[in-house]
C-alpha positions, 0 to 999 in steps of 0.5 A: 679078637672076636666081637659080640653077635649079641649080648650086653656090651655093645662093643661095635659101637665103641671107638675103634682104638678100643676096640682095635681092628683085629677085633674083627673075629671070623671064627675060622681057623682055631675054636668050634667059632661061636661061644655062647654063654648063659647065666648059671643061676636061671639058664636064660641067655646072656650072649654069644661071641665069635671066637677069633680065629689062627691068623686074627691072633697072630694079628693081634700080637703082630699089633701088639709088637707094632706098638711096644717100642713107642710104649717102651719109650714112654717114661715109666712116670708117665706110662703111671699116669695112664694106668691111673688114668685105667683105673679110674675108668675101671671105676666108673663102671664098675657097677656096669662090670659086676652085673656083668660078671654076674650073669656071666659067672654068678658070682653074686653083685657085691662079690662081683664089685669087691672084685672090680675095685681091686682090680682099679686098685691093683693098677693104681699100685702098679701105677705107683710102683712101677716107675720106683722099678729099678738096678741095683748097683754092684761093687766093682773097681774104684775107677769103674761103675757097675750097675743093672738095668731093667728092661720090659720083656717085650709082647706078653701073653696074659690067660686069665680064669672066670673066677676072678676075672677083673682083678687078676688080670688087672694085676698081670695087665698092670705088671706089664704095661707099666714097665714098658711091655705090650700085651695081648690078653686072652679073657676065660671062654667062661666071660669073654663079655667082660673080658671083652668090657675089660679091653674096651675099658682100659684101651680107651685110655690107653694108646691105640694097640698096646692092650689087644683082646681074643676072645676064645675058648682053648683052642684060641690060647694054644693059638696066642702062646704059640706066637713066636713073637710073644716074649712071656706068657703069664697064666692063672688056671688050671694045672693041664692048661699051664702043663701045655703051655710051658710045653709050648714055651720051652720051644718057643723061649717065651718066659712063662709064669703059672699060677695054677691049682691048687688042693689046699690043706686046712690043719685044725689043732688040738686045744683050739677053739673048735668053733672058731675054727670051724667058722675058718674051714666054712669061710675058707671052702664055701666063699666064692662056691669054693671057686678060688683057687686057695680055697680050703680043698682039705681039712685034717683035724685032730681027734680031741676035738673032731667031734665038736668041730665037725657039728660046728662045721655042719652047722655052718654048712647048712646055715649058708645053706638055709640063708641062701648065701652060696651063688651058683658056680660057674656052669654046669659042666663044673658041677658034674665034676664036682659031683663026680668027686663028691660021689667016689669019695661017698663010694669009697666010705665017706659021709655026707653030713650037710649037702652032697647031691645037685638040686633041682631045678634051672642054673648050676646051683650046688649046696654047701657041704660037709663029708666026714670019714675021708681017706688020703686015697680019695680023689676029693683028697687029692684033686682040687675039687673047685666047689664049695665041698669041706672034705674032713680027714681025722688025724692022731695028732699033728705029726700026722696032720703035716705029713698028710698035708705035705702028701701033695703035688700040688703046692699052692698054699695050706693054712694051721691053726694052731696054739702052739708056736713050734707046730706053726714054726714047724708048719712054716718049715716043712709044708712045701707050699708057696703060703702058709698062713697061721690062724686065718684061712685069707688075709695078710698084708698087701705086698706080699707075693709068693712062689708056687710049688709042685704042680701049682705052677712058677714065678712070681705071680703078683706083688711087686715081684711081678715086676721083677717077672716082666723085665729083663735084667740087664749088668752095665759097666762103665771103665775109664777110658784111655786117651791122648794127650791132645784128645785126638784119637792115637795114631802112630806118630803119637806114642807114650813112652812109658818106661820099662814095667809103668802103664802110659797114663792118660796125661802124659806127654807125648815122646819129646813134649816134656816141658821140663826137658832139657832143651825146652824152647820157652814157648814149651814151658809150664805155661802151655795148658795141659789137654786134661782127657775130659777137655776137647782139643782145640777148635772143637 
């Protein structure tokens, strides 16, 4: 883990259990040594963080491993109580954390505050449903009991992104902790102060070293995932990083849960209101400046409504730019990549109706952008853009739109705006994605949990099913014991003659002990009590 040498969190003054000893970073062994964070709104200095060294990463995992046995033995209900306390502590510092998030990532305050509160709510949800996570009864023989139990995986490495750093981290951390695992968390190098503050707040109410935080870039993440004592890895971030994690886990045997990149399509069918459809497209493409895993990345609009739709979408983008509703991108490096994809599309025949150019001045601002005349082979239609860009391609019919939307190496989510039940049903059945949204780009009932397809990842990354990812299932079979009539262990001198073809019964008398046999003494008559298999032997 690492200590900020300068910056807003003041972690060095906190209680030792809130920031374990492994937090003191030397910057040697991994990474570049120091992470310097600038405010993407105006390029002002936010702070510097010393990256964790390889040995510090290993030490954090060792500490988490040492704490895991006692944490696993803590009753599930008590773990839930502590998660409730963590949620309360997070809410108490929500404004402070949201402001810091804005400084590190450029996220508008209200959006950042919503993310912190969502994180606290997620902790509460897992605090409630975690203790209810149960095994299943199985149907076996009548004289046996068969069931399953779930046990914690052990040490879980949690690697989280910057675009919603608190909410995403709380989901993965909460699910791991409530099921009895301990966690080593590496937040994104783009918001290390937020990650450290989150670790401080949560650790302040948890037992020591149940939650550890390590700061740094990709090299620190690689050092964490390579640790042989890591039993599971939960990662939300880029596809490239997810691939590297999967390769490492194939060697270490760690279980992997990945939610990675997406190139989510929006299909706009004939017959829908074009202005409403444009509003949906604008929300999907421009929310959080397009920096959401499930942002709208490709728009396929039916030619019958294309002119009106494109006009309304351009108006939506112009309005947002005029009112300065969008925050900046997280840094100039990301903005350069967005502009590269836009420039390539323009060079390939696309046109920018709104935006499409880097504005002058400080920061990493980028305007809401609408591109038309886009084609399926353009990079902007094939890769995740992660910026406020809506590239539009006109299609002849729903069949073409569905085929183009399905021709994608990612498989995170897709949205269909249609008044046709038949087309909606076809989309649900045929789109190779984890989530299909009909007539709404965002929203859904709580508890929904999807498995991404293709290069978008693997496993349930949220919802009640995440508890299954964080545990191992064990099958238990209880058979009926066979005991001797005296309750003592069987010996060579005590045997049961079952007779031909008969299996001995636990209550069969030993040979010569039948009270009804001819010649039995009065002392061994029916008044003599027998020893039941569940009764202790005399004197026991």
